[in-house]
N, C-alpha and C positions, 0 to 999 in steps of 0.2 A: 663237166661244168662245176660240179661241187668241189672237185679237186682244185680247180682254178680259183674259186672263191676262197677256199681254205688257204691256198698259197698266198693270195693277196692279203688275207687277214694276218698271216704270220709276218709278212713283209711290213705291214702297218705297225704291228707290235714291236718288231725289231727296230724300226725307225723311230718309234715313240720312245723306246728305252734309250736309244742313242741320244735322242734330243734331251732327255732328262739328265742323263749322266754328263752331258756337255754343259749343263747349267751349273752355276755356283751353288753349293749346298748351304742352307741356312745354318748359322752358328749360334751357340748359346754362350753367354758371358756372365760372370758374377759382377754385380753392381752394388755399390754402397747404398744404404737406405737414405732417401731424401725425405726431409720433413714435408708433409703435405697437410691438407686441411684436417685429416683425421687426428693428426698430432695436436693441432690446435683445439680440437674437440676434447681430447683427453686432458690437455693442460687446463682448459676452462673448467672441466668437471672436478679436477683435482683442487684447483684454487677455490672453487665454491665449497667443497666438502671439508677442506682443511680449516682448522680453527687458527686464528691469528696467533703467532708465536710471541710470547712475551720475552723481552730482552732479559737474559739471565744475568743477575749481578750477585756478587758476594761481598760481604763487608770485610774490608781489609784495612790494615794500618797504612797511613800515608807516609811513604818513605822519602818524599820530596825534601831535598836539602839536608838530609842526614849524612853524617860523616861515617860511611860504612866501608868495609873492605870491598875492593873492586876486582881483585885478581889473586890467584893462588900464589903469585910471586911475592905477595906480602907475607906469606906464611913460611914458617919452618915446617917441613914435612919429610916423611920417611918413605922409603921405597914401597911402591904398591903397583900392581898391574894396571894397565889402562882401563878406565871406566867403560863398562859395556851396559847395554840396555837390557832390562828384564822384560821389556815389551809389555804385553797385556797378560801378565801372570801375577799370582800372589806369592811368588817365590823370593821376595826380597831377603828373607832370612838366610837362604842358601847363597845368594849372590854376595851378601855382606860378610857372612862368616867365612865363606870360601876366600874372599879377598883378604880378610884379616889373617887367615892361616897361611895364605901365600906370602904375606908380608912377614909373618913369623918365620917361615922357611928361609926367607932371604936374610932376616936379622940373625938367625942362628947359623946358617950354612952358606950364605951368599949365593944361593941358587935362585935364579929368576924363573919362576914357573907361572903358568896360567892354567888353572884347573877348571873342570866342568861343573858348574852349579846345577845343571839339569840332571847330570848323572846322580847326584845326591838327592835331588827332588824326586826322581824316578823311584828310587828305593825307599824313600820316605813314604810315598804313596802306597807302596807294597806293605810297609809296616803298619800304616794306618788301616789298610784293608784287613790285615790279619786281626788287629785289635777290634775293629768294627764287628767282625764275625764272632770273635771270642766274647765280646760284651753284648752280643745280640742286638746290635744297632745303637747301643747306649754309649758310644765313643764318638768324639768329634772327628768328622771327616771334612776337611776343608783344604784350601790351598796353602794356608799359613802354617808356620811352625816357629820354633825358636832357634837361636844361634847354636845352642848346645845339642841340637839334633844333628848338626854336621859332624862333630866328632863321633857321635853314636853310630851314624851310618858308615863313616869311614872305617871304623873298627870292624864292622860287620861285613861290609861289601867292598872295601878299598875305595880307590879314587882313580880317575883317569885325566889326562890333559884335556884342556878345552877343545883342541882341534880333533881329538879322538871321538868326542861326543858333544857337539855343539847343541844338539837337541833341536836343530832346524832341518827341515826337509829341503831338497834341491829347489833353488830359486826362492825360498822363503827368506825374507829379509828380517822380520821381527818375530819374536816369540808370541804365540797366542794360544793360551790354554783354555780359553772360555768354552769352546765346544767339547774339547776333551774332558774337562772337569765335569761338565754337565752330563755327559754320557756315563762317566764313572759314578757320579753321585746318583743319577737316576737308577742305574743298575743296582747299586747297593740298597737304595730305598725299596726297590722291587724285591730284593732278597728278604728284607725285613718284613714286608707286607705278606710274603708267601712262606715265611719261616723256612727258607731254603739255606740253612746254615752249613754250607760245605766250604770250608776254608780253602782247600786246594783249588776247587773250581772257581771260587771268587777271585783268588790271586791270579789264576790263569787268565780269566776274562779281563781283569783290570790291566794286566800286563799287555794283553792283546790290544786293548784300546790305546794304551800309551805307545806301544810299538808302531801303531798306525800313524799317530800324530807326531811323535818325537823321533822315531827310528829305534831300532833295537840297540840297547847299550852293549858295548863291546865286552867280550869275555877275554880278549887278549889284545894287547897294544904293542906297538914298536916305538921305542924312544932311543934316539942316538944309535940306531941299528941293532938294538937289543930288545928281545921280546919279554914282555911282562904280563902276568895276570894282574888285575886291578889291585889285589891285596899285596902283591909283590911290589908294584909301583908305589903303593902307600909306604911300604917298608923302606923303599929306596929314598923317599923324601926325608926320612929320619926326623920325624917330629913326634914327640911324646904327647899324645892328646890328654894324658892324665895331668899334665902340667898347667892346665887351663882352668880358670875358675869363673863362675858367674856371680856377679854382684848385683844386689837389689837394695832399694831403700823405700820401704813402705811402713807406715806407722801401724797398720792394721795387724801386723804380725810382730812377734817379739824381736827386738834387735839382738845381735850377737848370737843368732841361731841360724841354722840352715833350714830353709822353709820352702814351701811350694809357691811358685809364682802363679797367682790365681787369675789366669787369663785363658780363654779358649784355645789359643795356639800352643799352650803348654799341654797338649792333649794327652800326653803320657804321664802327667802329674809329677814331673821332675821336682824333687825336693832338695836339689843341690845348690840352691841359691843362698849365698851368704848375705843376710839382711843386716845392713849397717845404717846408723844415723846419717842424715843428709849431709852434714858438714864433712864427715869422713868420706862419704860417697864422692863429693866434689874434690876433696883433697887427693883421693886416690887417682881420679881421672886426670887432674892437673899434674900430679907428680909423674904419672905414667907417661903422658905425652911429652912432657918436658925432659924425660930421661930416655927417649928413644923407643917407647913401646906404643904401638897402635892398639886400637880396641874395636871390637864389634859392639855396637850400641843399638838400643831399640826403644821406641817410645811413640809419642804422638806428633803428627805432622799436619794437623788440620786447624791451625790457629790463625787468628787475624794477623798476627805478626810473622807469619810464615809465607814467604812470597817467592815464586819461582822466577820472576822477572828481576827482582832486586837480588835474587840468589841468597837471601839472608833469612835467618830465623831469630827473632827476638820477642820479648814480652812487652806489649804496649802498656803504658801507664794506665790507660783506661781499663785494662784487664786487672792488673795488680802492680803497684809500684815496687821497684826492686827491693827496697828495704823490708817489704812485707812478704817476700817469698821465703817460706820456711816449711817445716815438715807438715804443719797443719794445712797450709795452702795447697801443698802437693797432694796430701792424702785426700783432702776435700774433693779435688778434681778427679782423682782416681776412683773415689767412692761413688761420685755422682755420674761417672762415665763421660765427663768432658775431657778427661785424659784417658785415651785408650791405647791399646797395644797395636798401633797402626803399621809401623814400618821398621825394618832393620837396615842399618847403614854402617859405614866403616869410618871411624874417626882416625885421620891420618896425619894431622898437623895442628899447629897453633900459631897465634901471634898475640902480642900485647898492643892494645890501641887505646890511648887515653885512660890507662889504668885498668882496662877491661881485658879479660882473656877471651879471644875468639877462637873457635875450633874449625879446622878445615875438614869437611865431610865429603867422602866419596860416596856417591849415591847412584844406584842402578835405576831409580824411578824416572819417569818421563819428564817431570818438571825440571830436573837437573840439567836437561838437555835443551831447554828453551832458548838460552842466550848465554853469552859470556863463555867462561871456561866450562866446556861440556863435561857433565858428570860430577859436578861439585856444588856444594852449598857452603855458606859461612854461618856458623851458629854462635850467637852471643852466649856467654856463660850462664846468664839468667835463664835462657831457654832450656839449656841442659838441666839446670837445677830444678826447674819447675816441671818439665815435660818429658825428659828422658828417664825411663824407668829402670833399665838394666844395662849392664855391659859385661863383656867377656874379655879377660886379659890374662897374661901369663902370671902364674902364681908368685913369681919373684917380686912383683909389684906389691903383692898383698902380704908378704911374709911377716911383716911387723904386726899385722892384725890377727893372724891365726890364733895367737894365744888368748884372744878375747873370747873365742868360741869354745863351748864345752864339747 
């Protein structure tokens, strides 16, 4: 009897299993989130806790009805590579000076090249790190630098084409050094607080941070089927970097002397700047651009007469009338820090309009890409006279003034 009961139990289990397997199995799927009441709860809490945002306004010159340049086609300009964005970085100095030297390579040898600004910035960070360690934290460590850092880096580390080292990770559209710089800066501050002054270790760590965010800079490149080390490629470009001079005009230092440009971005205290009176400063700029020489220039871009939608930079009369722009007005603004060393750009052309010289500026900053000709601004000569502090140019432009220097 027990065997019969066991046999029946087995039959029941088998038939039950058959019944289960005959049914459709439940399936799981991925579904997109649908907003429900809880989302309304979160929204309401957020709105209650947030303070009302005030509309942000800035005081700007009214450009309405003004006869301004509208297009680069109004300018005489010289060969330069296509404008590219520096993204969210403080490396305008490298973008502008690299662009300038590209134009010089074309002017001298008719070679059209586009070089990597980020390669130069990478090695400049390495040099800043070394100096920071040597000076026990008493050296400037920031994103900025000056145009003449580019020749210094090229001489030491060479240079590579843009395509060989764009400094962008796969799928990354724009440069962003904010997190990278924060990590490097925090690391160096920790070194200072702990007195861990090991230069090799510091350089190794800073490079590791940059390698993560920018990629590892190439030690060998291929151009036109030929292999080059970066210093060999620099030699291939055939540009003598000793042929370039940096010109300054500040009243606080003696004219007709080579002096230090006294701004934080001149972190290595270069004293190679030829300081000349303002009239000579403007004459050299105008003579250079009208005779086929472009320039890397630097100065202040935060004025009421500087507007990214009008794409123009000029000096409003409510700031200072044109006839009053002189060495004192320029020095006053530099001394009280309303003129600061904001931005490096590339002066590539000029036009004459109503008796005024306007300059065509190639700019890697975001504002230059808001509208119109992407990557350009139009600068009134008064703006350059009042707010542009320095420029780099080939020494041939300056040859008649060298004799004024001791």
